[in-house]
N, C-alpha and C positions, 0 to 999 in steps of 0.2 A: 764294401758291404759284403758280409758273409752270405754265402748261398747255401741254403739247407735243402736236403732232399724232401720229397713228399713224405710226410710222417704218418705213422699209424699208432694211435694211442689205444690202450685198453687198461682196465683197472680203474681205481677210484682216486688214488693219490691221498693227499692230506690237505685239510682245510683249517682255517682259523677265522673266527668272528672276533673282531676288535671293536670294543665299545668306546663311546666318547670319553668315559672316565679313565681310560687306559687299561681296564680289565679286558680279558679275552677268554674265549672258549675254544679249546682245541677239538677238532672233529677228525679223528684218525681211524674210525671204524665205520665209515659210511658204506652203505650198500651201493648208492649211486648219487651223483650230483649233476644237476642240469641248470644251465643258464640259457633261457629261451628269450631271444629278442624278436620282437615283431613290429611291424609298421602298418599303419592305416593310411590308405591312399585316398586322395580326392582326385576328381577329374573334371575336365571341361568338355562338354559335348555340344555339337551344333550341326545343322544340316541333317541330311538323311543317313549319314554314315553311322554304322553300328560301333565304330571305333572312336575312342576318345581323341580329342585334338591335343590334349595335354594332360599329364598326370603329375601329381606332386604328393609328397609325404605330408600328411596332416599331423600325424602323431607317431611317436615311437614309445614302446614299452618293453620292459625286460623283467623277467621273473626268475628268481633263484629258488631252486627246490633241492633239498637234501633229504634223502631217506637214510636215516641213521640206524645202524644195527644195534646201538645201545641207547638206553634211556638215561636222561639226567634232568634234574630240576633246572639246571642252567639252560638247557635247550628249551624247556617250556618257557622260562622267563624271556629268552631271546625273541621268541615269536609272539608272545602275548603281552609283554610289558608288565606282567605280574611279578611282585617281589618274592624272594625267598626269605622265609622267616624261620627262626629257631623254634623247635618243638613240632612234633607230628601228632596227628590223631590216629590212634590204632583202633581198629574195629574188632570187637570180641563177638564172634558169631553166635556162640552158645555158652552160657555159664549157668549150670544147674545147682541150685541150693535149696535146702529144706529148712524153713524157719522153725525156731523154737522160742516159745514165750513171746511171739510177736516180732522176732528180729532174726536177721541173718546178715552175712557180710559177703560182698562180691569178691571174686578172686583178685581183682585189681583194686588196690586200696589207696591209690594216689592219682589225682588228676582225673577222676571220673567226670565225664561231661554229662551233667545231670539231665539236661533236656534230650539227650540221646537214648536214655534208658527206657526200654520197653520190657514188659513182663507178661508171662502167661503160665497157667497151670499145666504141668506135664500130663496129668491124667486125662483131661478132657479139652484142653486148648482154651479154656476160659481166660480172657484177657483181663488183667488188672490195670486200672487207670492210675497213672502217676499224678499225685497232687503235690503242691508246693509247700503247704502248711496244714496244720490241723491234725485230727485223729483219723487215720484211715478206716474205712468200712471194710467189709469182707471182699469188696471188689476194687480196692484201692491200695496203693503203696506209696511210701515216701523213700527217698534215697538221697544220700549226701555225696559230696565230692570225694570222700574217703571210702565210699562203697558200703556204708552202713544202710541196710534196708529195714524199714519198719512196716509191718502189716498188722491187721487185726489179729488178736491172740488166737482166734478160732481157726485161722489159716495155718494148717500144719502139713499140707500136701507139698510135694516137690514143685518148685518153681523154676522156670527157665527164663534167663535174662539175656538180652542182647543190648550192647551199648558200645560207646567209644570212650577212650581215655587218652589223655595227653602224655606223650613220652618226651621228656625234656631233651634227650640226646638226639632226637630226630630233626628233620627239616621238612618244611611244607611250602607249597605254592598255593595260595588261596586266590582264586579269580574274584576280583572285586568289580562291582557294577560300573565303575568309572575308570577301569584300567585301560590304558592306550599303549600300543606297541612302541618300543623305542627304536633307535637307529644303530647301525653298526657298519663295519667295513668287512668285506670278504677278501681273504687271502688264500690262494689255493695253488698247489703245484702237483704235477704228475710227470713221471719219468718213463720214457719209452723202453722197449727192448732194443736190441741191436738192429739198426736199419741196414739197408742194402749197401751203404758205404762203410759198414763195419763200426759205426759210431752209435752212441745213444744220445738222446736229446731230452731236454726238460722243457715243459711248458709251465709258465707261471701266469695265473689269472688274478686280476684284481678288480673288484667292483667297489668303487670308492664310497658309495653311500647307499645303504640298503635299509629297508624298514620292514619289520615283521608284519605279516598280514593280519595278525591277531587270531588266526585259526590254529587249533590244535585238536587232534583226534587221538583218543586212547582206545586201543583195541586189545581184547583178550581172546585169543584163538587157540584152541587145542591143537590145531594142525600145524601151526607155525609160530615162530617167535615174533615179538612185537618190535616193529621198526618205525619209530615216530618220524613223521614228515615235518620238516622245518621249511616254511615258505616265507620268502621275502620279496618285496617289490624293489627294483633297482630305481633309484631316484637321481635327479640332477644333482651332482655334487657341488655345483657352483664354484668350480675350480677356474683359475685364470687360464689354464690350458684347455678347458672345456671337456676334459676327459670324464667319461662316465664308467667305462669298463675297458680294461686293456688285456691283451693276450701277448705273451712274450715267449720267444723260443731261444734257447741257449744250448750249446753243446754240453753234454753232461760228462763229467769226469768224477769217478768215485773217489 
């Protein structure tokens, strides 16, 4: 059996999440990765001693956490179980138009999401209410999916619109009320610097069955970049060899 020196690792290495259908997600820009295993003990006590007569492990748990330096919809899908779909919704913060003869056209003329459109007068902030059908009054408007707006003919002041539209070339993850996280396998490796024996070593880690916690947090912060956290629970893999997670050390040769 090979004898390895005590090793010092630093850095993040590279990871991969492999899904049951054979697809996989490479994670090679992580800020950090942690696999934390914990155990809950039970004990038997008796007599006047403050010490237990016997302790035993009641439960073991392990959690995988990856803080990724880059964002991807695949990462969101991995932890939440929500699907990636074709087409994205794009938010138009402000679109100012002045109607003439009771009509104007939004800047986006394809895929306008009608129920997202809101409108107000630029001059005094008066809100116009969107209606689905009929003839709009002086405080109402109609809008179509191609961005055509109808107002009362007396409304000639500049209007400001805010809305979303669908962009066919984009992609989306929509959280559904019945989404549940899926399962995957973690594969990870990290290579040391040169150790005291003049050699470098590689550690390979494998967690055979992980399941996303369903948690995902989006953060927008002026002082730093967004680093999404991907969290998974490590589960019993039901393997014949009873392995749940393994750590492997090999001499590294470039």
